[in-house]
Structure formats: structure tokens, C-alpha cells
C-alpha positions as CSV (number, residue, x, y, z in Angstrom):
1,X,21.4,66.7,65.6
2,X,17.7,65.9,65.7
3,X,16.2,67.7,62.6
4,X,12.6,68.4,61.8
5,X,11.3,69.0,58.3
6,X,8.2,71.2,58.1
7,X,5.6,70.8,55.3
8,X,2.8,73.4,54.8
9,X,0.0,72.6,52.3
10,X,-2.7,75.1,51.4
11,X,-3.5,78.7,51.9
12,X,-4.3,79.0,55.6
13,X,-1.5,76.5,56.5
14,X,0.9,78.9,54.8
15,X,-0.5,81.9,56.6
16,X,0.1,80.1,59.8
17,X,3.6,79.1,58.6
18,X,4.5,82.6,57.7
19,X,3.8,83.8,61.3
20,X,5.6,80.7,62.7
21,X,8.8,81.4,60.8
22,X,8.6,85.1,61.7
23,X,8.7,84.0,65.3
24,X,11.8,81.9,64.7
25,X,13.5,84.7,62.7
26,X,12.7,87.2,65.5
27,X,14.3,84.8,68.1
28,X,17.4,84.5,66.0
29,X,17.7,88.3,65.6
30,X,17.1,89.0,69.3
31,X,19.7,86.4,70.3
32,X,22.3,88.2,68.2
33,X,21.3,91.8,69.1
34,X,23.9,93.3,71.6
35,X,21.3,95.8,72.7
36,X,18.4,93.4,72.9
37,X,16.4,92.1,75.9
38,X,18.7,89.7,77.9
39,X,15.9,87.2,78.2
40,X,16.5,86.3,74.6
41,X,20.3,85.9,74.9
42,X,20.1,82.6,76.7
43,X,17.2,80.8,74.9
44,X,18.9,77.4,75.1
45,X,17.0,76.4,71.9
46,X,18.7,74.6,69.1
47,X,17.5,76.4,66.0
48,X,19.4,73.9,63.8
49,X,16.5,71.6,64.5
50,X,14.3,73.7,62.2
51,X,16.9,75.4,60.0
52,X,19.6,74.4,57.6
53,X,22.9,76.1,56.8
54,X,23.9,76.6,53.2
55,X,25.9,78.8,50.9
56,X,25.1,80.8,47.7
57,X,27.2,80.6,44.6
58,X,28.9,83.8,45.7
59,X,30.0,82.1,48.9
60,X,27.5,83.9,51.2
61,X,26.4,81.8,54.2
62,X,22.6,81.1,54.4
63,X,20.4,79.9,57.2
64,X,16.9,78.9,55.9
65,X,13.9,76.9,57.2
66,X,13.9,73.2,56.4
67,X,10.6,73.7,54.7
68,X,8.4,72.5,51.8
69,X,5.5,74.9,51.1
70,X,2.7,73.9,48.7
71,X,0.0,76.3,47.3
72,X,-1.8,77.5,44.2
73,X,0.2,78.9,41.3
74,X,0.2,82.7,41.8
75,X,-0.2,82.5,45.6
76,X,3.3,83.9,46.4
77,X,2.4,87.5,45.6
78,X,5.5,89.5,44.9
79,X,7.9,86.7,46.0
80,X,9.6,84.5,43.5
81,X,9.2,80.7,43.9
82,X,13.0,80.6,44.0
83,X,13.2,82.8,47.1
84,X,15.4,85.8,47.3
85,X,18.8,84.5,48.4
86,X,19.9,82.6,45.3
87,X,20.3,84.1,41.8
88,X,17.9,82.5,39.4
89,X,18.2,82.9,35.7
90,X,15.0,82.2,33.8
91,X,15.3,79.8,30.8
92,X,16.1,81.5,27.5
93,X,13.2,81.3,25.1
94,X,13.8,78.7,22.3
95,X,14.0,80.0,18.7
96,X,12.9,76.6,17.4
97,X,9.5,76.9,15.8
98,X,7.3,73.9,16.4
99,X,3.9,75.6,15.9
100,X,3.1,77.2,12.5
101,X,0.1,79.2,13.8
102,X,-0.1,82.5,15.6
103,X,1.3,82.7,19.1
104,X,0.0,85.1,21.7
105,X,1.6,85.8,25.1
106,X,-0.5,86.9,28.1
107,X,1.4,88.4,31.0
108,X,-0.1,89.6,34.2
109,X,1.3,92.6,36.0
110,X,3.7,91.5,38.7
111,X,2.5,92.2,42.3
112,X,4.2,95.2,43.8
113,X,6.0,94.9,47.2
114,X,4.0,96.4,50.0
115,X,5.5,98.9,52.4
116,X,6.8,96.1,54.7
117,X,8.6,94.2,52.0
118,X,10.0,97.4,50.6
119,X,11.4,98.3,54.0
120,X,13.0,94.8,54.3
121,X,14.6,95.3,50.9
122,X,15.9,98.7,51.8
123,X,17.3,97.4,55.1
124,X,19.1,94.6,53.3
125,X,20.6,97.0,50.8
126,X,21.8,99.3,53.6
127,X,23.4,96.3,55.4
128,X,25.3,95.4,52.2
129,X,26.5,99.0,51.5
130,X,29.6,100.2,53.3
131,X,28.7,102.7,56.0
132,X,32.2,104.4,56.4
133,X,31.0,105.8,59.7
134,X,28.3,107.9,58.0
135,X,24.8,107.8,59.4
136,X,22.2,106.4,57.1
137,X,20.1,109.5,57.5
138,X,17.2,107.8,59.3
139,X,16.8,108.9,62.9
140,X,14.7,107.0,65.5
141,X,11.7,109.3,65.0
142,X,11.5,108.6,61.2
143,X,11.9,104.9,61.9
144,X,9.0,104.9,64.4
145,X,6.8,106.7,61.9
146,X,7.8,104.2,59.2
147,X,7.0,101.3,61.5
148,X,3.6,102.8,62.2
149,X,2.9,103.1,58.5
150,X,4.1,99.5,57.9
151,X,1.8,98.2,60.7
152,X,-1.2,100.1,59.3
153,X,-0.5,99.0,55.7
154,X,-0.4,95.3,56.8
155,X,-3.6,95.6,58.8
156,X,-5.5,96.8,55.8
157,X,-3.6,95.2,52.9
158,X,-2.5,91.6,53.4
159,X,-3.5,89.4,50.4
160,X,-0.8,86.8,50.4
161,X,1.0,85.0,53.2
162,X,4.3,86.4,51.7
163,X,3.1,89.9,52.3
164,X,4.2,89.7,55.9
165,X,7.0,87.2,55.7
166,X,10.3,88.4,57.0
167,X,12.2,85.2,56.3
168,X,14.5,84.1,53.4
169,X,13.5,80.7,51.9
170,X,15.6,78.1,50.1
171,X,14.7,77.7,46.3
172,X,13.5,74.1,47.1
173,X,11.0,75.3,49.7
174,X,8.3,77.1,47.7
175,X,6.3,74.9,45.4
176,X,3.4,76.2,43.3
177,X,1.0,73.6,41.8
178,X,1.9,74.2,38.2
179,X,-1.0,75.0,36.0
180,X,-3.5,75.2,38.9
181,X,-4.8,78.7,38.7
182,X,-7.9,78.6,40.9
183,X,-9.8,80.6,43.5
184,X,-9.8,79.1,46.9
185,X,-13.6,79.2,47.0
186,X,-13.7,77.0,43.9
187,X,-11.2,74.5,45.4
188,X,-13.5,73.8,48.2
189,X,-14.0,70.0,48.5
190,X,-12.2,66.8,48.8
191,X,-13.1,65.5,45.3
192,X,-11.8,68.6,43.4
193,X,-8.2,67.9,44.7
194,X,-8.3,64.1,44.1
195,X,-6.1,64.0,41.0
196,X,-4.0,67.2,41.5
197,X,-1.1,65.4,43.1
198,X,-0.8,62.7,40.4
199,X,-1.3,64.9,37.4
200,X,1.9,65.6,35.4
201,X,5.0,65.6,37.5
202,X,3.5,67.4,40.5
203,X,3.8,64.4,42.9
204,X,7.3,63.6,41.9
205,X,8.4,67.2,42.1
206,X,6.9,67.6,45.6
207,X,8.6,64.3,46.7
208,X,11.9,65.5,45.3
209,X,11.8,68.7,47.3
210,X,11.1,66.8,50.5
211,X,13.8,64.4,49.7
212,X,16.3,67.3,49.3
213,X,15.7,68.3,52.9
214,X,15.4,64.8,54.4
215,X,18.5,63.3,52.9
216,X,20.8,66.1,54.2
217,X,19.5,65.4,57.8
218,X,21.9,63.6,60.1
219,X,19.2,62.1,62.3
220,X,15.7,63.4,61.5
221,X,13.4,63.3,64.5
222,X,10.1,63.8,62.6
223,X,8.0,65.7,60.1
224,X,5.8,68.6,61.2
225,X,3.0,68.7,58.6
226,X,0.4,71.5,58.5
227,X,-2.5,71.2,56.0
228,X,-5.4,73.5,55.3
229,X,-8.0,70.7,55.2
230,X,-11.1,72.9,54.5
231,X,-10.9,72.1,50.7
232,X,-9.1,70.3,47.9
233,X,-5.7,70.7,49.5
234,X,-6.7,68.0,52.0
235,X,-6.7,65.3,49.2
236,X,-3.5,66.7,47.8
237,X,-1.9,66.4,51.3
238,X,-3.3,62.9,51.7
239,X,-1.6,61.7,48.5
240,X,1.6,63.4,49.6
241,X,1.4,61.8,53.1
242,X,0.8,58.4,51.6
243,X,4.0,58.7,49.6
244,X,5.9,59.9,52.7
245,X,4.6,57.0,54.8
246,X,5.8,54.6,52.2
247,X,9.2,56.2,51.7
248,X,10.0,57.2,55.3
249,X,8.4,54.4,57.2
250,X,10.2,55.0,60.5
251,X,9.9,58.8,60.5
252,X,7.0,60.0,62.8
253,X,4.6,62.5,61.3
254,X,2.9,65.1,63.5
255,X,-0.1,66.3,61.5
256,X,-1.9,69.6,62.2
257,X,-5.2,70.0,60.2
258,X,-6.0,73.7,60.2
259,X,-8.8,75.9,58.9
260,X,-9.6,79.6,59.3
261,X,-13.0,81.0,60.4
262,X,-13.7,82.1,56.8
263,X,-13.9,78.4,55.7
264,X,-17.0,78.1,57.9
265,X,-18.7,81.1,56.3
266,X,-19.4,79.6,52.9
267,X,-22.1,77.1,53.9
268,X,-25.2,78.9,52.7
269,X,-27.4,76.2,51.3
270,X,-28.4,72.8,52.7
271,X,-26.4,71.2,49.8
272,X,-23.3,73.2,50.6
273,X,-23.6,72.2,54.3
274,X,-24.0,68.6,53.3
275,X,-21.0,68.7,51.0
276,X,-18.9,70.3,53.8
277,X,-20.0,67.6,56.3
278,X,-19.0,64.8,53.8
279,X,-15.7,66.5,53.1
280,X,-14.9,66.7,56.8
281,X,-15.6,63.0,57.3
282,X,-13.6,61.8,54.3
283,X,-10.8,64.3,54.8
284,X,-10.2,63.5,58.5
285,X,-10.4,59.8,58.0
286,X,-7.9,59.6,55.2
287,X,-5.4,62.1,56.6
288,X,-5.4,60.4,59.9
289,X,-4.5,57.1,58.3
290,X,-1.1,58.4,57.2
291,X,0.3,59.9,60.5
292,X,1.2,59.0,64.0
293,X,-0.7,61.9,65.7
294,X,-3.3,64.2,64.2
295,X,-4.4,67.5,65.8
296,X,-7.5,69.3,64.4
297,X,-7.2,73.1,64.8
298,X,-9.6,75.9,63.8
299,X,-12.7,77.4,65.6
300,X,-15.6,78.7,63.6
301,X,-15.6,82.0,65.6
302,X,-12.1,82.4,67.0
303,X,-12.7,86.1,67.7
304,X,-15.6,85.3,69.9
305,X,-14.2,82.3,71.7
306,X,-12.8,82.1,75.2
307,X,-9.3,82.0,73.7
308,X,-9.7,85.6,72.6
309,X,-10.5,87.1,76.1
310,X,-7.5,89.5,75.8
311,X,-7.5,89.7,71.9
312,X,-9.3,91.8,69.3
313,X,-9.6,89.5,66.3
314,X,-11.4,90.0,63.0
315,X,-12.4,86.5,62.0
316,X,-12.6,87.4,58.3
317,X,-8.9,88.2,58.2
318,X,-6.7,85.1,57.8
319,X,-3.8,87.4,58.7
320,X,-5.3,87.8,62.2
321,X,-6.5,84.2,63.0
322,X,-3.4,82.5,61.6
323,X,-1.2,84.5,64.0
324,X,-3.0,83.0,67.0
325,X,-2.7,79.4,65.8
326,X,1.0,80.0,64.8
327,X,1.8,81.2,68.4
328,X,0.3,77.9,69.8
329,X,2.3,75.8,67.3
330,X,5.5,77.7,68.2
331,X,4.9,76.9,71.9
332,X,4.1,73.2,71.3
333,X,7.2,72.8,69.2
334,X,9.6,74.3,71.8
335,X,10.3,71.0,73.6
336,X,11.5,69.5,70.2
337,X,14.5,72.0,70.1
338,X,15.3,72.5,73.8
339,X,18.9,71.7,74.6
340,X,19.0,68.4,76.3
341,X,20.8,68.2,79.7
342,X,22.2,65.3,81.7
343,X,19.9,63.7,84.3
344,X,21.7,65.4,87.2
345,X,21.8,68.8,85.5
346,X,19.2,71.5,86.1
347,X,18.8,74.5,83.8
348,X,17.4,77.8,84.7
349,X,16.4,78.4,81.1
350,X,14.6,75.2,79.8
351,X,13.3,71.9,81.1
352,X,11.2,69.0,79.7
353,X,12.8,68.5,76.4
354,X,11.2,65.8,74.3
355,X,11.4,64.9,70.6
356,X,8.6,64.3,68.1
357,X,8.7,60.5,68.6
358,X,8.6,60.9,72.4
359,X,5.6,63.2,72.2
360,X,3.7,60.9,69.9
361,X,4.5,57.9,72.2
362,X,3.3,59.9,75.2
363,X,0.0,60.9,73.7
364,X,-0.8,58.1,71.2
365,X,1.3,55.2,72.4
366,X,-0.4,54.6,75.7
367,X,-2.7,51.7,76.4
368,X,-5.7,53.0,74.4
369,X,-3.7,54.0,71.3
370,X,-5.6,57.3,70.6
371,X,-4.0,59.1,67.7
372,X,-6.3,62.2,67.8
373,X,-5.1,65.0,70.1
374,X,-6.7,68.4,71.0
375,X,-4.9,71.7,71.3
376,X,-5.5,74.2,74.1
377,X,-3.7,77.5,74.6
378,X,-3.6,80.7,76.7
379,X,-2.6,83.8,74.9
380,X,-1.2,85.6,76.8
381,X,-0.7,83.2,79.7
382,X,-1.6,84.7,83.1
383,X,0.8,85.3,86.0
384,X,1.6,82.5,88.3
385,X,0.7,84.6,91.4
386,X,-2.7,84.5,93.1
387,X,-4.6,82.5,95.6
388,X,-6.2,80.1,93.1
389,X,-3.5,79.5,90.5
390,X,-5.1,76.3,89.3
391,X,-8.0,78.4,88.1
392,X,-6.1,81.2,86.6
393,X,-3.4,79.1,84.9
394,X,-5.0,75.8,84.1
395,X,-8.4,77.5,83.7
396,X,-6.9,79.9,81.1
397,X,-6.2,77.1,78.7
398,X,-9.0,77.0,76.1
399,X,-9.5,74.7,73.1
400,X,-8.3,75.5,69.6
401,X,-9.9,72.2,68.4
402,X,-13.5,72.6,67.4
403,X,-16.6,70.5,68.4
404,X,-15.1,69.1,71.6
405,X,-16.9,68.5,74.9
406,X,-16.2,70.7,77.9
407,X,-15.7,69.6,81.5
408,X,-15.2,66.0,80.6
409,X,-13.7,63.7,83.3
410,X,-11.4,61.3,81.5
411,X,-9.5,59.0,83.9
412,X,-7.1,58.0,81.1
413,X,-6.3,61.6,79.8
414,X,-2.7,62.2,78.9
415,X,-1.2,65.7,78.2
416,X,1.9,67.5,77.2
417,X,1.9,71.1,78.6
418,X,4.4,73.8,77.5
419,X,4.7,77.2,79.4
420,X,7.2,79.8,78.5
421,X,7.9,83.4,79.5
422,X,5.5,83.2,82.5
423,X,5.5,86.0,85.1
424,X,5.9,85.2,88.7
425,X,5.7,87.3,91.9
426,X,6.7,91.0,91.7
427,X,6.1,91.2,87.9
428,X,9.4,89.3,87.2
429,X,9.8,86.4,84.8
430,X,9.3,83.2,86.8
431,X,12.2,80.8,87.0
432,X,11.8,77.3,85.5
433,X,11.6,75.7,88.9
434,X,9.0,78.2,90.0
435,X,6.8,77.3,87.1
436,X,7.3,73.6,87.7
437,X,6.4,74.0,91.4
438,X,3.3,76.1,90.6
439,X,2.0,73.7,88.0
440,X,2.5,70.7,90.3
441,X,0.8,72.4,93.2
442,X,-2.1,73.4,90.9
443,X,-2.7,69.8,89.9
444,X,-2.5,68.7,93.5
445,X,-5.3,71.1,94.3
446,X,-7.4,70.5,91.2
447,X,-10.6,68.5,91.4
448,X,-9.8,66.7,88.1
449,X,-6.3,65.8,86.8
450,X,-4.9,63.8,83.9
451,X,-3.5,60.3,84.3
452,X,-0.2,61.7,83.1
453,X,1.1,65.2,82.5
454,X,4.4,66.1,80.9
455,X,5.6,69.6,81.5
456,X,8.0,71.6,79.4
457,X,9.1,75.1,80.6
458,X,11.2,77.8,78.9
459,X,12.3,81.1,80.4
460,X,12.1,82.8,76.9
461,X,8.7,84.3,76.0
462,X,7.1,84.6,72.6
463,X,8.6,87.6,70.7
464,X,6.3,89.8,68.7
465,X,7.8,90.7,65.4
466,X,7.0,93.9,63.5
467,X,4.6,92.3,61.0
468,X,2.5,90.7,63.7
469,X,-1.1,91.9,63.5
470,X,-2.6,94.4,66.0
471,X,-4.8,91.8,67.8
472,X,-4.0,92.5,71.5
473,X,-6.6,94.2,73.7
474,X,-5.7,97.2,75.9
475,X,-5.4,95.0,79.0
476,X,-2.2,93.5,77.6
477,X,1.0,95.3,78.6
478,X,4.3,95.8,76.8
479,X,5.7,92.4,77.8
480,X,2.4,90.5,77.7
481,X,1.5,91.1,81.4
482,X,-2.2,91.3,82.0
483,X,-3.1,94.7,83.4
484,X,-5.7,95.6,86.0
485,X,-7.1,98.5,84.0
486,X,-7.0,99.5,80.3
487,X,-4.1,101.4,78.9
488,X,-5.1,105.1,79.1
489,X,-5.3,106.9,75.8
490,X,-4.4,103.8,73.9
491,X,-5.9,102.2,70.8
492,X,-8.5,99.4,71.4
493,X,-6.2,96.9,69.6
494,X,-2.4,96.9,70.1
495,X,0.3,95.3,68.0
496,X,4.0,95.0,67.8
497,X,4.7,98.7,68.5
498,X,3.0,98.4,71.9
499,X,3.5,94.7,72.8
500,X,7.0,93.3,72.4
501,X,6.6,89.8,73.9
502,X,4.1,87.7,75.6
503,X,4.1,84.6,77.9
504,X,2.4,81.6,76.4
505,X,0.9,78.3,77.6
506,X,-0.1,75.5,75.2
507,X,-1.2,71.9,75.7
508,X,-1.8,68.8,73.6
509,X,-4.2,66.3,75.1
510,X,-5.3,62.8,74.4
511,X,-8.8,63.0,75.8
512,X,-12.3,61.6,75.3
513,X,-13.4,65.3,74.9
514,X,-12.7,64.7,71.2
515,X,-15.6,62.2,70.9
516,X,-18.2,64.8,69.6
517,X,-15.8,65.7,66.8
518,X,-15.4,62.1,65.8
519,X,-19.0,61.2,66.3
520,X,-20.2,64.1,64.1
521,X,-18.0,63.0,61.2
522,X,-19.1,59.4,61.5
523,X,-22.8,60.4,61.8
524,X,-22.7,62.7,58.8
525,X,-21.0,60.1,56.7
526,X,-23.6,57.5,57.5
527,X,-26.5,59.9,57.1
528,X,-25.5,61.6,53.8
529,X,-23.3,58.9,52.2
530,X,-24.1,55.4,53.3
531,X,-27.7,55.2,54.4
532,X,-30.3,53.9,51.9
533,X,-31.3,56.8,49.6
534,X,-28.6,59.1,51.1
535,X,-28.7,62.6,49.5
536,X,-24.9,62.7,49.1
537,X,-24.3,59.4,47.3
538,X,-24.0,61.0,43.9
539,X,-21.7,63.7,45.2
540,X,-19.4,61.1,46.7
541,X,-19.5,59.1,43.5
542,X,-18.4,62.2,41.6
543,X,-15.5,62.4,44.0
544,X,-14.5,58.9,43.1
545,X,-15.7,57.0,46.2
546,X,-17.5,53.7,45.9
547,X,-19.8,52.2,48.6
548,X,-17.1,49.8,49.9
549,X,-14.6,52.6,50.3
550,X,-17.2,54.7,52.3
551,X,-17.9,51.7,54.5
552,X,-14.1,51.3,55.2
553,X,-14.0,55.0,56.0
554,X,-16.9,54.7,58.5
555,X,-15.2,51.7,60.0
556,X,-12.0,53.6,60.6
557,X,-13.9,56.5,62.3
558,X,-15.8,53.9,64.4
559,X,-12.6,52.3,65.6
560,X,-11.3,55.8,66.7
561,X,-14.5,56.3,68.7
562,X,-14.4,52.8,70.3
563,X,-10.8,53.4,71.3
564,X,-11.9,56.4,73.5
565,X,-15.3,54.9,74.5
566,X,-15.4,51.1,74.4
567,X,-19.1,51.2,75.3
568,X,-20.1,53.5,72.4
569,X,-22.9,52.4,70.1
570,X,-21.3,54.3,67.2
571,X,-20.0,51.1,65.6
572,X,-23.4,49.6,65.2
573,X,-25.2,50.0,61.9
574,X,-27.6,53.0,62.2
575,X,-29.4,52.3,58.9
């Protein structure tokens, strides 16, 4: 067993996580469906890597994500912080009077379950009730109409990440920051989250929840950490990561720093822009110091990017954008749970298995020791057929990491590429060997190629669960194939009722293309925080940063740049 524990901190991170776990739940359901698509029957993925088995007090077996989720109090919508599987009896109010004055109780109205969550509840009740051979009274037509209503209600009504979650969670998984009732727009900088982790028992409670999952692992392969780093949660995550690094010294941490397009939309004044620039420099530097590999994710205009050539995204909806990033994280994580085979054994279902430590060593453990990786993806991935496959397949991979340089020739570039569910000739799913041969041929014919490329392939595509948003354009077919002409009479955007699965390609790269990202952070820190008379000095002081700490932060960023470009002048004092 090579378990992974996942941590999600912050609003957008949990939106991504909700989609990610929906994909896993869909894979589990399709694998056990006797009438399902055969391609999902032989996934050859070990889901125990991400999930744990358990049992309720009533002796009912459970299978839940090995997950710690952290967010504001009140961010779970209609879901209880104790999940739905285990009975929870709230504490009985004490009759001991310790306050002689008046006592007033303020209760907010509980959030109502939306149509999707109501349907999940009804389905579970039906499964629990004895059928005795009697039809439940719902025919296929009614179910289809109900599904259309569900999809429509989600498109227009998602407020919380739990609104579209179809997964059961363990009571130790969902942690609300007790006493922190705040709007995300007010929790928008590094300084405001500085003391949140250490206040009260929050830090110890979060550590205890993580400890619960880690200690029951037989042989943990790593921690998959996703943090919304656009505001105060970045400093909460940094404190959490520092504790993890101290307690689990030998456990590799793969850190994804994520942000949605809406986080870029709040920079109206020059002061707000400066505060965001300083936040980005401080946040990235500190987070990167507590992990083995860091992957920044989040484009300012995802819906208008090259990634979205076949998508119809509304950038202002976290429900939309998080689905795209979750699909890429699902693809990148596939090699961690592929069934490993002997050296002389070939599989027609998966190849290229690697664990978290192996991936980190591959990307960050090479000669230049670069711990910052970029993420590229193709959604959906194009077919392997065509005269110029290297342009259609490799050229379809576009960055999810912001502020990176394009068309950079890096002779030391290292990458890990995952392709799953790809189509080959004749519209059939390509075999593992066909994908491998095609990619190798594509690189042989490419004008630029990485120093080293690790390829992982899976036959199984990405399943599209019912609560997935309607973000596919009308050139995407039912199984994710790219059509030559738009679907006649169809809607401009298509969702789970029209598209059931898609092929995906995703890639992590250690590349000098990340240099502009790093240089921007170092430059802004020096200009606004360190230079004589810098306009952000007072702001940084209010965040608790002294001058020597800022200089250490700048030095850390400078070393990252020098690692990728030894001839860079970024390390010189620009004052």
C-alpha cells in the first residue's frame, strides 16, 4: 500500500477538491456498474491510495477520501462538518449558570439542500428501502427530466463547494476555522491570515485531523496539498505546512497553489494592486520553503486562454474554472495509483506508474534542483491520428501556470506527461502501446524536446459526473472526441447529459519558462517592500514582516532564479 493524504485549504482549493473527488466517485461507480461502459471495468487503478475503509457504529462499511479540508466557518452550506455517514449527537446544553446577566441566542437559518443534493438523498433512501420487486415509480423519461433540472439548477445556483459534491466524507475530514466568520473578499492578503493557525486550538486541531489519517497508513507515499493562495489562507497553509515538515520529515509534499480568475478581478486601485503583488511574493516564497515541489496554477482569464479552445467557461464562476483545474490534477495524479507491474510485464490498460517521491525526484531532484514546476493540459486531448501528430498532440498542451514564457528552448527541461483515454485510428480508444509509440515519434520529429520525458498512459478516460458544469463547446462529442462540425441543434455549451467522458493530457514541467513568474515576484518585493522609500513598507510591517525577513525572502526568490538561469542579474541589489 502506498497511501496519499490530500489536504485542501481555502475556498477555491475546496471547489477544485469537490470536482476531483467527484471524478473518483464516478470511477468507483462505473467500475461496479454491470451495465456501464467496459472501458471503466478494467481501470487498473488502486483507489485505496486515495481512500480509506472504515465502519460506522452500525457496522456499515464505509469508503471515504483520506482528506483534510480547511475553510471558513459556515462554508459547508447544507452539509454538516461531521459528514453524512456517521451519526453525530450534538452536545447537550449545560444547565449550570455561570453568567448572571441576560443571554440571547442568535441562530441563522440552515441552508436548504439544492435539487442535486435532494436527489442524492432520495436515491440513498431508495437504496436503503426494500424494493420487493416493485418498481420505484420513476421511469427513464422522468429521470432524464430530473437530471436536466439538476444540471440547470447547478449552473445557476452553486454557492458552496458542497452544493455539487456527491461524495461522503469522514467526520475528521471537514474542518471549519472556528470563530472565523468572514467574507473571502475581506480575507484577501497574507497578513490577515498570519495568526489564524496559532489562535486557540486551531493549529492543534488541524494537526490532529491530519495525524488521524497519516497514522493509519501502512506506507504513505506523500501528501497532496492544494491551497487557495490568493488571500489569507496562504499564511494559514504555510503555518500548517511548517508543522507538517517538522513532524513528517521524510514524507514528500506535492504542493499546488491555486487561484480562480475572480481573485484577479479585485485589483482596482494602485494600492490594491501593490498589496496583491506583495502578497504574491511573500506567499510564494514562504509556501515553497515547506514542500519538495510547488506547482502554481490559475490563469487570470481561463475562459479566454488557449486551454479553453473547446470549452465555454464563465470566469466569474468558481464552479466552472475549478472543474478544469480538477481535471488536470486528476490526470497528473493517475500515475500515483496505477497498478505496478513487473519489469517483463506489459499492460494493455496502464503504464508509467510512479509514486510522489519518484515524480518529485524526477522534476526537482535533477542537477539543477528546481522545485517549481509548471502545469500544462489539453482538455479534451486530440486524437492521435493525423499527419502532424506532434503539433496536434504536443501542441495542444497549454499552460495552467500564469506568467510563464512561451516558446522557450530549455536544454535541461524535464517533464512528466500523462495521457489517458486517447483516441486512435478509426475513432477507437488507442491502446497503451499505440499512445507510447505516437508520443515517442512525435518527440523524434519535434524541433525542440526535453532533456528527459517520463510518459504515463492509461486506457481509461476522464468520466464526466452529473454535477459537472456545462462547459464543453459544441465541437465536443459524447465521448470527448473532437468533431469536424458543430452538433446540429445543440446548445452552445454542453455538460454531463451530452458528454459522458473525455480523453485528457496533462504535463508537469521543470522548465526555465517559469522565470518571468519568479522574476515578477522578486522585482515587486524589491520595488514595493525593500527599496528605500518603498510604498509598501508600512503594509508589510502591519503584516508582521521586518526588513531582515524581507531580505531573506528576496534571497530565497533570487536563488530560485539563479537555479534556472545562473547568468541572471536578479540576485544583484537593484536599489
